[in-house]
Each structure stands twice: as C-alpha cells, then as structure tokens.
N, C-alpha and C positions, 0 to 999 in steps of 0.2 A: 504494500500500500504506500509506503514512504517513497519507493522508487517511482510509482505512478504520479504522486504529488510533485516530486522533483521534476519529472518530465513536463508536467503541466506548467509548473512555475517557469521553467526555461522557455517554453513556447510563449507564454504570456509576456515574459520580459523581452523576448525577441520581437514580438509584435509591437509592444510599446516602443521599443528602440526604433523599429522601422517607422512608426508613426511620428516619433519625435524628429526623425531626419526628414520628414515631409513626404515620404513615399507612401503610397497606398498599399496595404496588404493585398495579396492576390485575391482574396475573397471579396474585396470591395472594389476591385478594378472595374472601370466602366465596361459595359457590355458592348460587343460589336454592333454595328447598325443592323436593325432587323430588316427583313424583306420589305415590310411596309414603309419604313423610313427611307429605304433605298428607292422604293417606287415613288415616294413623294419627291425626293431629290431629283429623280429622273424627269418628273413633270416640270419642276422648276428649271432644270437645265434646258429642257425642250422649249419652255416658254421664252427664256432668254435667247436661245439659238434662233427661234422663229422671228423674234424682234430684230435680231442682228441681220438676218437675211431678208427682212421685209416680207415675210410670209404671213400675210393677214389671216388667211384661213386657218393655218396651223396655230397661230398665236391665239386667236379668239376661240378656237375649239377647246383650248385648255381652261377657259374660264367657264364657270357654272352659269346657267341662265340668269341667276340672281346675283351675279358677281358685282362687286364694287371695287373700283380702282381709285386709290387716294394718291394724288400727285404731290409734288414738292410745294406747290403753292396752296395756301389755305382754301382757295376757291375751287380747287380741283378734287371734287368728289363726284365720280362718274359711275353710273350704272353701266352695264355691259353695252347697251345700245348707244348711249351717249359717248362712251369711250371709243367705241368702234367708229362712230361718225367723226370724232376728233382725229383718230389715227389713220383713217382711210386715205386721205390725200397723201400722207407721207408714204404709206405702203404702196399705194397706186403709182407713185413716182419712183418706187424702188429704194426709198430711203427709210431705213429702220433706225434702230438705236442699239448700241452695244453696251451692255452692262455685264462685266465679267465677275461671276460670283466667287467668293472665297469665305472661309470661316462661317460655314452654315451650321445651324442648329435646328433639329427637327424633333418635336415631341408629339406623342400620340395620346388621344383620350383612352381611358381604360377599355372602352369597347372597340377601339381600333378603327372607328369610323370618321374621326375628325383629327386633323393634324394642324399644328401651328408651327411656325418657323420664324427665324430671323437669320439674315445673312448680310455680310458686308459685300459691297459691290464696287468695282472700279469702273469709271467712266471717263472718257477723254475730256468731256466738257465740264462735268460736275465733280470730278475727282472721286473721293471716297463717298459712297452712299450707303444707305441701309435699306434693305427690303425686309418687310415682315408681313405676315398674313396668316390666312387660314385656308386649308383645303378640306374637302369632304370627299369621302369614298362613295362613289355612285356605282350603278350597274355598268357604267362605261369606264370605270377606273377613277383615279383621283382627279378632282377638278378644283381650280382655285376659286374660292368664294370671296376672298378679300385679299388685295395686294396693296401694301402701303409703301410708297417710295419716299424716303426722307434723306436729307443731307444733314448728317450729324454735325453739330456745332461744338467746337472746343469751348469748354467752360470759361477759359480766359478771355474769349471773344464775345461771350453771350451778351453782356450789358451793351456793348457797342453795337452789335448786330440787332438786338431788340430795339434800340433807339432808332437805328436806321429804318427798320421795318415800320415802326410807328410813324416816322416822318413820311415814308412812302405811302402809308395807308391814308394819311391826311389828304394827300393829293388825289386820291381815287374817290369818285362819288360813291356814297353808300348804296348798297343794293336793298331793295324792298322785297 
C-alpha cells in the first residue's frame, strides 16, 4: 500500500511540476479539430475563395436564406438580398475582394447544429481585419447565417479614432 501511495505522490508532483512550467498535461491537451469544425472551416474558406475570384453564385450559395452581413461601416447591415444587390456590380465586373484568413477559431453548440467562429483576416486595402459569425447545419450542409467584418482598432488609437468618427458623423445627415 505504501508503494502505491508513493507512486501516486510522484505522479501528482510530476503533474504539478508540469503545470507550474506552463505546459498542459497530456490529459488536458486541446482536442484535434472535429469533422464538423473542419467542415465549417471549409465553408469559410470557400466563401473567401469565391469572393476573391468574383464568383457571385458560389459566394451567395454559402449564405443561408436569412443571412445577415455586417460590414465595417455602422450603416452596413444587409440581409442576403440587399447584400447581393450591393455586391452584384462588383462581381459582374469580375472584381471581388480578397481576405486571407488566419488564426481561426470555431466552436460548436452541444447539439452540433450551430457553429460560431472568429478569424483574423489580411486584406490589401484594410490591413488586418476580423471576421466573426454564425453558421447553421442544414440539409444542404453548413450555411453562414451571420458574417461580421470588422477592422480591429488598437486600444492606443481608440480615443483619437472615436473622435474622428464622431466628427465625420456630424457631417452626415441623420437617417429616419
């Protein structure tokens, strides 16, 4: 019995030592991506790829019928039809937009029917951006229900940028 207790004590101390060094014990290591999170990532990758090649059909096929796209401007809240009307002239002219994703995180609801994500994106015009949103699993696969494109603002610049945004808003007539 003493020998068993000694072995347990050594294992506990080794685990505490591992945690103290900042490493996660093997039993707590993050799980590899599931098949569903990989499927969600594939939809997001296809969404970005379709935009980059100005493929309007493929791009909008990945949006759910009730999808909402939130752009970087506070006035940009589009349902699918309005967003398609906005984007159509660009796609028709063969001009898409390229956002290269990196550092993506995907989580699933316990029932596996809803996924939410956030990702950092690189864009030639806007620099580092953040996309976030929600997908729903349908009979036709995963579809984007909401996509929110944002330009992260460094905290050190926040007050200056907020002041500039307020000044710009004064110059624009209020909507009713």
